[in-house]
N, C-alpha and C positions, 0 to 999 in steps of 0.2 A: 352459493354453496352448492356443488356437486361433488362427485366421488371420481378419482381417475385410478387405474391401475394398468399394469403392463408386463411384459417378458421381452427380454432381447437374448436370443442365444449368438452369443459372439461366435462359437464353433460352427455356425452354419445349421445347426438343428432347427427342424420345422417346430414351431410354437405348438406345444401341447394345449389344444383350444379348451380341452376339459377344465385343465387347470386355470385358462384364462376366465373362463366362467364362473369357478370355484371362487376365485379372487376378488372378482367384481361382483359377485353375489354376496360376498361378506359385506360388502359397501352398500348392500340395494337400499338402507334408511336414507343412504345420501341422495337417492335418485328416485322420488317417487313419481318422476314424469318419465321414468324410461332409460333402461340400458341395452346398450349399443355395444358391438365388438367391431374389430379392424382387425384382420390377420393377414400376413405377406411374409409368406418364408416363414425365418427366423424371428419376425417382428411380430407381436400383438398387443392391441390396446382394446380396454374396457373404458366406459364411461357411463357413471350414472345421472342423471338430469335432474337438476332442480332448480326450476324458473324461477325468476327473481327479478327479470328486467324486462320490459315490452319486447326488447329486441331478443331474448332467450328462446321465447316462444317458437319463434322459426330456426333456432340452432339445431346442426343433427352433427354431433359429435360420436364417435371420432370423425374429424373433419379431413378431407384431399383436397389437394388443390387439382387445378384442371388437368396437368401434365401425370399425376398419380405419383410424384415422386416425392410429395411430401404429406405426411398426415400427421394432426394433431390431436390430443387429447388434454382439456383443460378445464380446472377448477379456478374460477376467476372472473374478475369483473374490468373492464377497461372505463377509467372515469376521465380522461382529457380525450375522449372520442372523436371531438370535432379537431383538435390539433393533428392527431394522428391520422386521419383519413385525408387531411389537407396534404399532409406531408408524404403519405403513400402515393395521392394522384400527382403530386408533384415529381414523382419520381417515373411517370408514365405508367403505373400499376394501376388495373383496372379491380373495380372491388364486385364482385357476383351481389353481395348482400352489406349490410350495415351492421351485422352481429357483432359481436366482441370476438368470438372465437375466427371468425375470418379478418377482423382486423388484426389480430394478433400473427397468424399464419400470413400474413399478406406483409406485416413487420418485418418478420424471420425473411422474406423473401427479397425484402429490400435492403435489410440491414445485417442479416446474420446474427453472428453471437451477440451482437452490440444491441440488438433489439430490446433486451429487458430494462437499459438504461432509459427507453425512450417510452416507457409504460408506465402511466401513473395508474395505480389502482391495486386491488389484491387480486395474487394470481399465484398459481402453481401450474406450471405448463410443461407437458411435452412433445417434442416434435421428433417424427422420424425422418431423416433424410438421405433418401435412397441413393442421390447421386454420391454425397460425400459418404455414405456408409458408416453413417454416425447417427446417435441418437442425443439430442441436445433437451436439457432440462432446466428449468429456470425456476427461483421461486422470488417471491417480491420483497421490497426493500425492507419492510420491518417485519417479517414474518407473519402476515394475518392468515397465509393460507399455509397447510401442511405439507409435507414431503419427507417421506420415508422410503429409505430402500435397503436391498441386500446384495450382495456382489461377491460372487465366489472364484472371479478370474474367469470363469467361462460363460456367467449367464448374471444378467442383472434383472430383479425384480424390483418393481416400484408401486408405490399404494398411497392413498390419502390417509391410510389410518394402518398401524402396524399389524394388529390381528389378520390382516389378510394377508400377509407374505407368509404365514404358517400353512395357508392352505397347500402349500408346496412342502411336500415330506422333507425335502432336503435342506431344509431351513433349519439350522440348528437351534434349539432353545438353550443357550447357555448363558448363566445370569454374568452380567459385566461388574464385576465387584467395585469397579473404580466410581462406577456412577452410582451405586447404589452407597458407597461412602459419603458421596456428595448430598445424597437424598437424606441419610442418616446425620448429616451435619446441617443440614437447613441451608445447605450454600451451593447450589446450582450454579455450576461456573460454565461448563460446555454446552454449547450450542450443535452439537453432531452428534454427540454419542447418544444411546438410549441403555435401558436396561439389560440388554440383551448385547452381548458380543457379535458382531456382523452384522448387526442391524443399524443402520445409522440415518440422521436426519440431513437433508439439504439445510446447510444454514440460510438465515435471511440474507439478502440480496446476494445470493451466487448463482451461478450457471454452473453446470456440468455436463461436460461431452465425454461421452462413451464411445471410444473409436480404436479400434486395432488391439484390443483387448488389452487397453488400459483405460482408467479415468483420469481426466483433468478438470479439475475444480478452480474457479476464477471469482472473486470479487468484484460486482460489476457497479458498486456504488456504496460510499460512504460518505458521513458527515464531515462536513468542510470547516475545521477546526479556525482556520484563517479568515474567514469569511465574517464579515461584522455589517451589519443596517447601521447607518448613522444619519439620525434626521436632527432638526433644530428643534422642536417639540415632541410633547406626547401626544399632542391630536394626532402628529404625522404619523406615530407607531400606531395607535389605535387606528387609524383609517385604513392602513396597509394591513393591518391583523384581521379587522373585521371583514374587510373585502375577501380577503383569502378563506377565513374562517367560514364566510357565510357559500363560499363557492364550494369548500369540500362539504360541508351539510347538504348543499344542493345537488351534490353527484351522489350522495349517499342516500337521496330520495327517490332517486329512477328506480321505479318500480311497477309492475301491470295490477298490482294487488292494495290492499290498504297496507299502510306501514304501523309496525309498534316501536314504541321507545321504553328504556327501562328508565323509571325517573326514581333517584333514591333521595333528593332533598340535598345533596350536594351542589357545590359549584356547578361540576362538570356537567353532570348530566341533566341539569335543570340549563345550563346556557344551550346545549343541543337541542334541547325541546324548544325551548323558547327562539331558539334561530330557526328553526325547522317552522314554527308557525309564522315567524315573520317573511320567511320565502313565501310560503303559501298565501299569505296575506298580500304579499305585493307580486303575487301572479308569477312568479319565478320558477315555479315547479306545480304539476299537475296536482292536485290535490284529490286522490282515491280514498281518502280516509285515514286517519291518524288517532290510535290510541296510546295512552300510556298503561305502563305496569308498575307497581309499586309493593316492595314487602315493606310490610308494619311489624313493629317489633313492641308490643303494648306493655308498658310497664318495667321497658328496659331502657339502659342510658342511651342506647343505640337507636331509638326509637327517633325516625325524624319527621314523623306525620304532619307536623305544624309548618316545616317547609314545602313538604310536597305538596300540600293544601293550598299553600301560597302560589306555585306555579299554575296548579290546576285551577284556581280561582280568577288568577291573571289573563290565563287564555282561554277560560272556558272549555278546556279540555274533556273528552270521554276518557276518564280515567278507570283503571282497574284495582282493586286492594287486595292485599293477600297476607294473611301472618302464618309466621312459621310457628311449628310445634316441635322441633328438634328433629333429628335424622337417627336411625337406626345402622347399626354397622351392615345390618342385612342388603341395603341400596348400596352402599360400597362394594361389600363383596360380589354381588351382582355384574356389577362394572368392570371389577376385576377380571372377572369369569369371562367374562365377554369381550374384551379388548385386549386381554392378556396382558394388562398393562396397569401403571399406576391409576387408581380411581381418581375422580375428582376430589378437589378439596372439600371441606365442609362446608364453607363460605358460598364457594361455586354450585352444589347441590340446593341451597337455599333456593337458586332461582328456577328449580323444577317446576313448582306451579304455576309461575309464570310463563313458563315456555308451552305446558301444556295447553293452559287456555288461550294462548294465542294461536297454538294448532288447532285447537275446535273452532277458532274464529277465521281460519285457514289464514292467517296472517304469516310471509315468509320473511322479511327483513323487520328487524329489530336492531335499532340506534342505541347506541352505548356511549358512555362519558370514558371508556376505559383510554388511557394516556394522557390525561389532562394534568396528572400529579406529575408525570415523568417529564412533559415537555415544558408544563411553565412553572412549577415550584422551583425558587431559586436557590443557589449555595452561597454561604459566606466564604467559600474559597477565593472568590475573585477580588478579596480584600489584598491578598499577596500580591495581586496585580498591579496595584500602586506602588509598592515597595521595589518592583523591579523597573519602575518607569519613574523612580524618584518623586514621585508625586504626594509629598508626605500632608501636604494642605487638603488634598483630595480626599486622602485618607481618614483625615478628620470629619471631614463634612460628610463622607459616608457614614462612619462611627455613630454620627449624631441622628443620621437617615435612618438606620436601622436601630437606634435607640440603644447601642450597647455601652455601659456606663464601666469605663475603666477603673471607677473608685470601688467596684464590687469582684467579688470571688468570680462570679459567673461571667463578667464581661472580659477579667482578664483570662479567663481560661479559654472563651471562645477565641479571644486575639492570638492566644499562642498558638491554638489548634489550628485556626484558619489564616493567620498572617504570619506567625514564623516558623512553623515546622513546615510548611511547603517549600521556605527558601531553603532549606536544609539539602545537602546531596541526597540522592536516591539512597545510598548505603548507610546513611545515619536514619533515614527515614523508615528503611526495613527493619534494621537493627531494632530502634524502638518498637516496632508494631510486631518483630517476634517476642520482644519482652512483654508486651501486653497479651499476646495469645498465649504467652505460658502460664502468664498469670490468671487468664481466664480459665485455664486447663485446673487451675490448682481450685478455680473457684467452683469447678464443677461441668464448665461448658464442654458438650460433645463428651461427658466423661463415661457415658455408656456405650459409646462404640469401643470394641473391644481393641486396645492397644496393638495388640499383634496385628490384627487384620489392618488397623489405620497405617502402621508400617508397611505391612504387605504391598498395598495400594498406594503407598505414598502420598497419603492423604493432604498432608499438611501443603506438601508441593502443588498438588492439584488445588488446592484453595487459595494459593499465593497470590494468584492474579486476581481474584475477585471483586466483587463489589464491596465486600465485608473483609477484606484482607487486612485492613485496620492500617494500610500503609496511605498515608496522605496523600494526595495528588497536588500536582504544581499548582492547577487553577482549576476554576469552576467548569470550564469550558471540557476540561479533561475528565473531570468528574462527570459532567452531562453525558459525555462518549462511554463512559464505563457504566453507568447506569444505562444508556440505550442499550449495550451491548450485553446486558445482564440474562445469564441463562435461565435464572427463575423466572424472569418477566416473561420470557419467550417462552419457556414450558408453561406457565400459567394461560398464556395467549392460546397455546395449541390444545390445552383441555378445553377452555372456554368454545374453540371452533368445534373440538368433538361434541361437547355437550348440545350444543345449537344443534348440530346436523342430524343427532338423534333425533329431535323433533322437527325435523324438516326445515330447518331455518338458516338462515345466515344474520350474521351479527355484522355491523358496520360500525367504525370508529373513526371518526370525523378526526378526532385530536391525533391518529396514526396514521392519519394520511401523511404520505412523503412529504408534500408541500407544505404541512405544517411543521413536520419535523425540523425539515430545513431554515424555515423562516425563524423558529424558536430558538437554533442553536446560532442564528445571525443576529438576535438582538442582545442589546446590553443587556448587563446584570440587572440596571435598575429598572427595567422593563419586567423583570420576572420577581424580584424581590425591593420591595420600598417599603417596611417595615411590617408588611404582611406579604404572603404568596400571591402569585399569579396576577402583579399589579394591572398589566396590560389586558388581561381578559375582564378584569373586574370594570376597566374604565370603557371597554368595547361594547360591555352588557348593559351599560346605563340606560335608562329607558325601555330596556327591554327585559330585564331580568329585575324582581321585584327586590326591593332595597335589602329588607333583612336576609336575604340568600346572599345577593351581590357584597355585602359587608359583612357576614357572619365571619369570624376568624375560625371557631373551632371544627373539629374535622369529627365524624361519628366514628368512632372505633367498634367494628364487628366481630369481635372474639368468641363472643357468646355460644353461637354455634360449634364453634372449634371446643370450647370447653365441655359443652354438654354430650357431645360424643366421644371426648376422651374420657369422660366421667363415669360414661354409661357402664351399667353392667356388663354388658356384652364385651366390652374393652377388657374390663378386667378380666374375664374369662380368656382372651387373646393373651395378656401381658404374664399369665400365669402357666402359658403352656405355647413357649416362642419355638416355631422352627428355626428363627434367627440366630436365636442363643445355640440351637444344635448346631448349627453352621460356623459357629464362631465368628458373626459379625457384630454381636453385642454383647454386652454382661447384662445376663438377664436380672439378677440380683438389683442392679444399679438402676434398671428401668421400672423395676416394680416399687423400687423405695421411692422412685422419681412419682411414680403413679399414685402412691400414698400419700406423699407429700401434696397432690394438686387437691384430695378432698380438704385440706387445711387452709382454704381459699377465702373462707368467711371474713367481711371487713376489709379484704385487699382489692384493689383494683384488677380489673379483668385483663388490664393490659400486661400488668406487670406478670401474671400468671399465664397470659396467651404465649409470652416469649419463652415459658418453660413448657408449654404444650405442644408445641408446634414440633418439636424433637420426638414427644410421645407421639404424637399423629403421623410421624413420618416411620415410624416403627409401625404401626398399626396398616399402614396404606402397604409398608414392604411387606407383613407378614399376610396379607389379603392377599397381594400380588403373586407371591411365590406358591402359598399354599393353591391358587387357582391354576397359575402358568404351569407348574410342575407336579400338577396331580395329587398334593397331599390333601388328606382329610380335612375340608373345610371346619372350622371352630363356631361359627355362629350358622343360624339358621334365615336364611331370607325373607323379609316382610314384603307381604302387599304394600305398593305405592300407594299415598294418599290420593284421593280425586280431588284434581287442582279446580275443579270447575265451584270449589265453595270456598269459602275464608275458612281457613281452619284457626281453630280458637286456640289461642296460647297460653 
């Protein structure tokens, strides 16, 4: 986890070094180990160093090659180091050292624009190629590392975080109403746009070439829907998955300091922690110290203390526990003010005490279980595949395996949705989806988005290709590709990166490793879904994970923090004085009615109320963003952060 920033003047003008230093300085929290610059005429790069691996201690970025024709600045990590080093040396190239930055620079020397396809790991990097007179920018396959830029036809500015771009007075602050509409609809579809016109993100798995006064983008990797692994037995699938999962976790353990891990008690984070301890026990990675960090929710349905302690006792872990006491709008306002962007989500801010504690312990690497749900949860859309192949008997067997009873209404409804509808022509499916969306609007979904505003930005068209567009897909693989490319998940991970960076930490996500993604897409559906989700993971963790976790079928629902923030009196103050209402983006009366209804949730489940609270939260978050980014008088007062060194009483 580092920070990168830079300038490229395509008109040949010399780089304003003071601007470069301001941009890089805005990212200083990402570089506790030093900030360095490189300028060559119209090109300038900055780098904020956070050392998280043994090799990074020797890195000096921006990094140039021996000839001075290439210069690299990178926020990233290479996980297939041995493979890449061997391939580079086989081409007769000589490595000056074995730092990750040197490996990436040499990979560009060897393979040019094809180098990102060969790199396994998390990365955003930029290379200035003096001979080609081009800037080459790339972002990793799943978007674990951020990259934002502003391009006006004459100059490109790039950065790890959006607010650094505003160090240039020429970067206009103009709201992007289309993206604002997506946030208000709680349905983020775009992976490139931001809340500002003219400021964009490089999408995951893309590279960008800036040359001759124009930008060219290219997708260098995507999941292969045609690839499928077929073994004769479950044991063979388990062996393949276990071997790869162990390797991905092992790569995540490369650090020059002790490592921390989030432990929620769920299947995914517990599996990562258990596999890490297995790797240490087998001597496959150097154990410099390993601790777990868990949030507790005493007295609430989402409290998973029982499961957390099962893992802690199983591996005799050095465990840290924290209790959440709710959050005030003050902390969200401060984030919006600093980043000039949307604040973290309430559930994400829950991790603040963990990150503060890890920083005090000088931990820089934190493992997570993010991605397990998206990669390994199954989908019944695969039932339609049997009809396409004419395999009626196989379909009946799968219905029994999934315990779908055709003698009850629920079973018939699922069969219709997952088996019959996907076989219909796309036009018929889209027509049915349009009918459902109109019915949803009549029921009040998105009702407080101003209709004139929605029409002006073509909101329905923007949302039409999204994960939640209600158009049934043809197969489970198509569903998972839609899920994989979902803009909301990519945005959430960008916020996670930003939050961790503030505390000087790099989060690593074994389930979001490109190799795991490729394997999970190639698995037959019954390895993901067999009566219950994540079948192959549960089988792989036999003997490693406590049975009470491996066999659990439920999943904690963490909307309590969201509900508390939305229902807070400070939120009420905001709802009754909305700038978004004055701008014509929302119907303020309907927002306030929705807020009033939230106070009537006694006896109702949090999950049902959370679906109504998320749109309210987006109104709050956008209101705080707008007032801070555009200099409008703030409506709430910032509060002092709680001390993370103590467990906060709930």
